[in-house]
C-alpha positions as CSV (number, residue, x, y, z in Angstrom):
1,M,-87.7,146.6,75.9
2,G,-90.6,148.8,74.6
3,K,-93.8,147.5,72.9
4,A,-93.5,147.1,69.2
5,A,-95.4,149.3,66.8
6,A,-98.8,147.9,65.6
7,T,-98.9,146.9,62.1
8,V,-102.4,147.4,60.3
9,D,-102.7,146.1,56.5
10,I,-105.0,148.5,54.7
11,K,-105.9,148.7,51.2
12,L,-105.8,151.6,48.5
13,I,-109.4,152.8,47.5
14,A,-110.3,154.6,44.4
15,I,-111.4,158.2,45.0
16,G,-111.9,159.7,41.6
17,N,-108.8,159.8,39.8
18,S,-106.9,159.2,42.9
19,K,-106.3,156.7,45.6
20,G,-107.1,156.9,49.3
21,I,-106.7,155.0,52.6
22,R,-109.5,154.3,55.2
23,L,-107.9,154.6,58.6
24,P,-109.5,152.5,61.5
25,K,-111.7,154.2,63.9
26,V,-109.7,153.3,66.9
27,L,-106.8,155.1,65.2
28,L,-108.8,158.0,64.8
29,R,-110.1,158.2,68.4
30,K,-106.6,157.2,69.8
31,Y,-104.7,160.3,68.0
32,G,-107.9,162.7,68.1
33,W,-107.9,163.1,64.3
34,S,-111.0,164.3,62.8
35,D,-111.0,166.5,59.7
36,S,-107.4,167.0,58.3
37,L,-104.0,165.6,58.8
38,V,-100.5,166.8,57.8
39,L,-98.6,164.5,55.6
40,Q,-94.8,164.6,55.8
41,E,-92.8,162.9,53.2
42,M,-89.6,161.2,55.0
43,E,-86.9,159.0,53.4
44,E,-88.5,155.9,55.5
45,G,-92.1,156.6,54.4
46,I,-94.7,159.0,55.1
47,F,-95.7,160.4,58.6
48,L,-99.1,161.6,59.3
49,Y,-100.0,163.9,62.2
50,S,-102.6,166.3,63.4
51,K,-102.2,170.2,62.8
52,Q,-103.1,171.0,66.4
53,K,-100.1,170.8,68.7
54,D,-101.8,170.1,72.1
55,K,-99.3,170.1,75.0
56,L,-99.8,168.0,78.1
57,S,-99.3,169.5,81.4
58,W,-96.7,167.8,83.4
59,P,-99.0,165.9,85.5
60,D,-101.0,164.8,82.2
61,T,-97.7,163.7,80.9
62,Y,-96.8,161.6,83.8
63,R,-100.4,159.9,83.8
64,A,-99.8,159.1,80.1
65,M,-96.4,157.6,80.5
66,A,-97.6,155.5,83.5
67,A,-100.5,154.3,81.4
68,D,-98.1,153.2,78.7
69,D,-96.4,150.9,81.2
70,E,-93.2,151.3,79.5
71,D,-90.1,149.3,80.8
72,W,-87.2,151.6,81.9
73,S,-85.2,148.8,83.6
74,D,-82.2,149.6,81.4
75,L,-82.3,153.2,82.3
76,D,-79.6,152.9,85.2
77,E,-77.2,151.3,82.5
78,T,-77.7,153.9,80.0
79,V,-77.2,156.7,82.5
80,A,-74.0,155.1,83.8
81,D,-72.5,154.9,80.5
82,G,-70.9,158.1,80.8
83,L,-72.1,159.6,77.6
84,D,-73.6,163.1,77.8
């Protein structure tokens, strides 16, 4: 089974007549966020992402996946279920 998503408790802060949030520095570095983000409202909540669409090369993608230490032990069962 994969890693659970991290949960971080953050507070809303006053910014003029509005409210805002402060994102932890570690998240800013992890996702490469600096000046602006796209906020997409979804049924489940909001989704934040960078406007930049940096694509990894296949070798970089492989290294990133290997670094995540994902558990693929159930892949054979999934492939063998006969669904396309």
